[in-house]
C-alpha positions as CSV (number, residue, x, y, z in Angstrom):
1,M,-14.6,85.7,-97.8
2,K,-15.0,88.1,-94.9
3,I,-17.9,87.5,-92.5
4,L,-19.0,89.6,-89.5
5,I,-20.8,87.7,-86.8
6,A,-22.9,89.6,-84.2
7,Y,-22.8,87.9,-80.9
8,D,-24.4,88.7,-77.6
9,G,-24.2,85.4,-75.8
10,S,-27.9,84.6,-76.2
11,E,-29.4,81.3,-77.4
12,S,-30.4,83.0,-80.6
13,A,-26.8,84.1,-81.2
14,D,-25.5,80.6,-80.6
15,Q,-28.1,79.3,-83.1
16,G,-26.8,81.8,-85.6
17,I,-23.3,80.4,-85.3
18,D,-24.4,76.8,-85.3
19,D,-26.4,77.5,-88.5
20,L,-23.2,78.5,-90.3
21,Q,-22.2,74.8,-90.5
22,R,-25.2,74.3,-92.9
23,A,-24.6,77.5,-94.9
24,A,-22.1,75.8,-97.4
25,L,-19.8,78.8,-97.0
26,P,-16.1,78.5,-98.1
27,T,-13.9,76.3,-95.9
28,K,-11.4,79.2,-95.8
29,A,-12.8,82.5,-94.5
30,D,-12.0,85.5,-92.2
31,A,-14.6,85.8,-89.5
32,L,-14.9,88.7,-87.0
33,V,-17.1,88.2,-83.9
34,V,-18.4,91.5,-82.6
35,S,-20.0,92.0,-79.2
36,V,-21.5,95.3,-78.2
37,A,-21.7,96.6,-74.6
38,E,-24.6,99.0,-74.3
39,V,-22.4,101.7,-72.7
40,W,-22.4,105.4,-73.5
41,L,-20.0,106.6,-70.8
42,P,-16.2,106.1,-71.5
43,P,-14.3,103.9,-69.1
44,P,-12.1,105.7,-66.4
45,A,-9.0,107.3,-67.6
46,H,-5.7,106.0,-66.3
47,N,-5.1,108.9,-63.9
48,E,-8.6,109.0,-62.4
49,V,-9.2,107.9,-58.8
50,L,-12.4,105.9,-58.2
51,D,-12.0,105.4,-54.4
52,D,-13.3,107.7,-51.7
53,T,-10.0,109.3,-50.8
54,F,-9.9,113.1,-50.4
55,P,-10.1,115.1,-52.6
56,L,-12.9,113.4,-54.6
57,Q,-12.0,113.7,-58.2
58,I,-15.3,112.2,-59.6
59,P,-18.9,112.8,-58.6
60,P,-20.5,109.7,-56.9
61,G,-23.0,109.3,-59.7
62,L,-20.4,109.4,-62.5
63,K,-18.1,107.2,-60.5
64,H,-20.9,104.5,-60.2
65,A,-21.8,104.8,-63.9
66,R,-18.2,104.3,-64.9
67,E,-17.7,101.3,-62.6
68,R,-20.9,99.8,-64.1
69,A,-19.6,100.6,-67.6
70,A,-16.3,98.9,-66.9
71,H,-18.1,95.8,-65.7
72,M,-20.3,95.7,-68.8
73,I,-17.3,96.1,-71.1
74,A,-15.5,93.2,-69.2
75,D,-18.6,91.1,-69.6
76,A,-18.8,91.9,-73.3
77,K,-15.1,90.9,-73.7
78,E,-15.9,87.5,-72.2
79,V,-19.0,87.1,-74.4
80,A,-17.0,88.0,-77.6
81,Q,-14.3,85.5,-76.6
82,R,-16.9,82.7,-76.1
83,G,-18.4,83.6,-79.5
84,R,-15.0,83.4,-81.2
85,E,-14.3,80.0,-79.6
86,R,-17.7,78.7,-80.7
87,V,-17.1,79.8,-84.3
88,Q,-13.6,78.3,-84.3
89,Q,-14.9,75.0,-82.9
90,A,-17.7,74.9,-85.5
91,L,-15.5,75.9,-88.4
92,P,-11.9,75.1,-87.5
93,E,-10.3,76.2,-90.8
94,W,-11.6,79.7,-90.5
95,S,-9.4,82.5,-89.2
96,V,-11.5,84.0,-86.4
97,T,-10.9,87.1,-84.3
98,H,-13.2,89.1,-82.0
99,E,-13.7,92.7,-80.9
100,V,-15.8,94.6,-78.4
101,K,-17.7,97.8,-79.2
102,T,-19.6,100.2,-76.9
103,G,-22.8,102.0,-77.7
104,S,-26.1,101.1,-79.5
105,P,-25.7,97.5,-80.8
106,A,-27.4,98.0,-84.2
107,F,-25.6,101.3,-84.9
108,E,-22.2,99.9,-83.8
109,L,-22.6,96.7,-85.9
110,L,-23.6,98.7,-89.0
111,N,-20.8,101.3,-88.5
112,H,-18.2,98.6,-88.0
113,A,-19.5,96.7,-91.0
114,E,-18.8,99.7,-93.2
115,Q,-15.2,99.7,-92.0
116,Y,-14.7,96.0,-92.1
117,Q,-16.6,95.5,-95.4
118,P,-17.7,91.9,-95.0
119,Q,-19.5,90.0,-97.7
120,L,-21.9,88.6,-95.1
121,I,-23.2,89.7,-91.7
122,V,-24.6,86.9,-89.4
123,V,-27.1,87.7,-86.7
124,G,-29.5,85.7,-84.5
125,S,-33.2,86.2,-85.0
126,H,-33.5,88.0,-81.6
127,G,-31.4,88.9,-78.6
128,R,-31.4,88.2,-74.9
129,N,-34.7,90.0,-74.2
130,A,-36.8,88.7,-77.0
131,V,-39.6,86.2,-76.3
132,G,-38.8,82.7,-77.6
133,R,-41.0,82.7,-80.7
134,I,-40.6,83.4,-84.4
135,V,-40.0,87.1,-84.4
136,L,-37.2,89.3,-85.5
137,G,-35.5,91.3,-82.8
138,S,-35.0,95.1,-83.2
139,V,-31.3,94.9,-83.7
140,S,-31.5,92.1,-86.2
141,Q,-34.3,94.0,-88.1
142,K,-32.2,97.2,-88.3
143,V,-29.1,95.4,-89.4
144,L,-31.0,93.4,-92.0
145,T,-32.7,96.6,-93.3
146,E,-29.7,98.9,-93.4
147,A,-26.6,96.8,-94.0
148,L,-24.7,97.3,-97.3
149,C,-24.0,93.6,-97.7
150,S,-25.9,90.3,-97.5
151,V,-27.3,89.4,-94.1
152,R,-28.1,85.9,-92.7
153,I,-30.6,85.4,-89.9
154,G,-29.7,82.2,-88.1
155,R,-32.4,79.9,-86.7
156,P,-32.3,76.3,-85.7
157,T,-33.0,74.0,-88.6
158,P,-36.5,72.4,-88.7
159,G,-35.2,69.7,-91.0
160,A,-34.3,66.0,-90.3
161,G,-30.8,66.9,-89.1
162,A,-29.1,65.0,-91.9
163,S,-26.0,66.4,-93.6
164,A,-28.0,67.2,-96.8
165,I,-29.5,70.7,-96.9
166,R,-32.8,71.9,-98.2
167,I,-32.8,75.4,-99.7
168,V,-35.7,77.5,-100.9
169,V,-34.9,80.4,-103.2
170,G,-37.6,83.1,-103.7
171,V,-37.5,84.5,-107.2
172,D,-39.5,87.1,-109.0
173,G,-37.4,88.0,-112.0
174,S,-35.8,91.0,-110.4
175,R,-32.1,91.8,-110.2
176,G,-32.2,91.1,-106.5
177,S,-33.7,87.6,-106.8
178,T,-31.2,86.8,-109.6
179,A,-28.4,87.7,-107.2
180,A,-29.9,85.3,-104.6
181,V,-30.0,82.5,-107.2
182,R,-26.4,83.0,-108.2
183,E,-25.3,83.1,-104.6
184,V,-26.9,79.7,-104.0
185,G,-25.2,78.4,-107.1
186,R,-21.8,79.5,-105.8
187,R,-22.1,77.5,-102.5
188,S,-20.7,74.0,-102.1
189,W,-23.7,72.2,-100.9
190,T,-23.3,68.6,-99.5
191,P,-24.3,65.7,-101.8
192,G,-28.0,64.9,-101.6
193,S,-29.0,68.6,-100.9
194,E,-32.1,70.0,-102.6
195,V,-32.7,73.5,-103.9
196,R,-36.3,74.5,-104.7
197,V,-37.0,77.7,-106.7
198,V,-40.3,79.3,-105.6
199,V,-42.2,81.8,-107.6
200,A,-45.2,83.3,-105.9
201,Q,-47.9,84.5,-108.4
202,D,-50.2,87.1,-106.9
203,L,-53.1,86.5,-109.2
204,M,-55.8,89.1,-110.1
205,K,-59.0,88.2,-108.4
206,T,-62.5,88.3,-109.7
207,F,-65.5,89.5,-107.7
208,P,-68.9,88.0,-107.8
209,A,-70.3,91.0,-109.7
210,S,-67.7,90.6,-112.4
211,L,-69.0,87.2,-113.3
212,L,-72.0,88.9,-114.7
213,I,-69.8,90.9,-117.1
214,P,-68.1,88.4,-119.5
215,P,-65.5,90.8,-120.9
216,V,-64.2,91.6,-117.4
217,K,-64.0,87.9,-116.5
218,E,-62.2,87.1,-119.7
219,F,-59.7,90.0,-119.1
220,V,-58.9,88.7,-115.6
221,D,-58.6,85.1,-116.8
222,E,-56.3,86.1,-119.7
223,T,-54.2,88.3,-117.4
224,N,-53.7,85.5,-114.9
225,R,-52.8,83.0,-117.7
226,E,-50.1,85.4,-118.9
227,E,-48.9,86.0,-115.4
228,H,-48.7,82.2,-114.9
229,T,-46.7,81.7,-118.1
230,A,-44.3,84.5,-117.1
231,A,-43.9,82.9,-113.6
232,E,-43.1,79.6,-115.1
233,A,-40.5,81.2,-117.4
234,I,-38.9,83.0,-114.4
235,A,-38.7,79.7,-112.5
236,A,-37.2,77.9,-115.5
237,D,-34.5,80.5,-115.9
238,A,-33.5,80.2,-112.2
239,V,-33.4,76.4,-112.5
240,K,-31.2,76.6,-115.5
241,I,-28.7,78.9,-113.7
242,L,-28.6,76.6,-110.7
243,R,-28.2,73.4,-112.6
244,S,-25.3,74.9,-114.6
245,S,-23.7,76.0,-111.3
246,L,-24.3,73.2,-108.9
247,N,-22.9,69.7,-109.1
248,D,-25.0,66.7,-110.1
249,H,-25.4,65.6,-106.5
250,V,-27.7,68.6,-105.8
251,T,-31.3,68.3,-106.9
252,V,-32.9,71.4,-108.3
253,S,-36.7,71.8,-108.7
254,A,-39.2,74.6,-109.0
255,A,-42.7,75.5,-107.7
256,V,-45.1,78.2,-108.9
257,D,-47.9,78.9,-106.4
258,S,-50.5,81.6,-106.2
259,G,-50.9,84.0,-103.3
260,D,-49.1,86.8,-101.4
261,P,-45.3,86.2,-101.9
262,K,-44.7,86.9,-98.2
263,E,-47.0,84.0,-97.2
264,V,-46.2,81.7,-100.1
265,L,-42.4,81.6,-99.4
266,V,-42.8,80.9,-95.7
267,R,-45.6,78.3,-96.2
268,L,-43.8,76.4,-99.0
269,A,-40.4,76.5,-97.1
270,E,-42.0,75.0,-94.0
271,K,-43.8,72.3,-96.1
272,F,-40.5,71.6,-97.9
273,G,-38.6,71.3,-94.6
274,A,-36.2,74.0,-95.7
275,D,-33.0,74.8,-93.7
276,C,-32.8,78.2,-95.2
277,I,-34.6,80.6,-97.5
278,F,-32.6,82.8,-99.8
279,T,-34.2,86.1,-101.2
280,G,-32.9,89.2,-102.9
281,A,-32.9,92.4,-100.9
282,T,-35.4,94.1,-103.2
283,G,-38.0,93.1,-105.7
284,F,-39.9,94.9,-108.4
285,S,-42.4,96.3,-105.9
286,N,-39.7,98.4,-104.2
287,R,-38.9,101.7,-106.0
288,I,-36.2,102.9,-103.7
289,E,-33.4,100.4,-103.8
290,R,-30.6,102.0,-101.8
291,F,-30.6,101.0,-98.1
292,I,-34.2,99.8,-98.2
293,L,-35.2,96.2,-97.7
294,G,-38.0,94.9,-99.9
295,S,-41.3,94.2,-98.1
296,V,-41.3,90.6,-99.1
297,S,-37.7,90.0,-97.9
298,A,-38.4,91.8,-94.6
299,A,-41.6,89.8,-93.9
300,V,-40.0,86.5,-94.8
301,A,-37.0,87.2,-92.5
302,A,-39.4,88.0,-89.7
303,R,-41.9,85.1,-90.1
304,A,-39.8,82.1,-91.4
305,H,-39.3,79.1,-89.2
306,C,-35.8,78.5,-90.6
307,A,-32.7,80.6,-91.4
308,V,-33.1,83.4,-93.9
309,E,-30.3,84.9,-96.0
310,V,-31.0,88.2,-97.8
311,V,-28.6,88.7,-100.6
312,R,-27.2,92.0,-101.7
313,E,-24.9,92.4,-104.6
314,P,-21.6,93.9,-103.5
315,D,-22.0,97.1,-105.5
316,A,-25.7,97.5,-105.7
317,F,-26.1,99.6,-102.6
318,K,-23.1,101.8,-102.6
319,V,-23.6,105.5,-102.6
320,P,-22.3,107.1,-105.8
């Protein structure tokens, strides 16, 4: 497995790396730590003179900019090295390397990911300048939205800190959510871990005036009963897949709840004490599947109090 880890030295980036120890990823993997220096000027060429000797070869403004760029690149190299060491310490059996890029962080990460072709990109929930609350930073948001592979948003676990992991999988019967279920089933979760399948049922609501029209109320009630039956069937199918894939030491359960899926997933995950929420990249509500993140997945990634992994199938987002 190839994993690209975005690292900027922030507390959030450290949390993203630490979270990998609870992701049940393969014990053998190739990881690339990438740090990006926000520099748009190239570093000095070998034959350029940056001192004040006569004749001056570089205008003072450009000279200062290049000196600053050189310092920023040097800092990024140190940050990348620290990130590599942190990953190696957390996961000693992984093969870990590091690289430094210059430019816009989100663009460079996405561009390099297309070349490196990882199965998973790992980013912190926000960077150095984000406030310390449950928000998704602009770089993380762009990578999550536009990446061609799965993306994991690392956050500190709200759980009890035990070795067993609690996972919530949001399913809606779509191809994307099925991919998320299968990905959870492929992981080697520690004994005692729990996986809960969650189906959010957005029920049709009745208005007070409709109560005076029996046929309308009967139609709404019948529609909701059918939706509930369908939701239970979706949950049962996901549970069946997981139980056939995971060992007997992992407990699998399901919950069907009514409400907006964006809110239901986050609420039930917090109540469950989940370490991570898995979702598909798109659901039935999204008509444009290529390069577009479903609204539910995007909202969950932004609002969750735990790590979130948005699963994309390897070939589902490739341009023909």
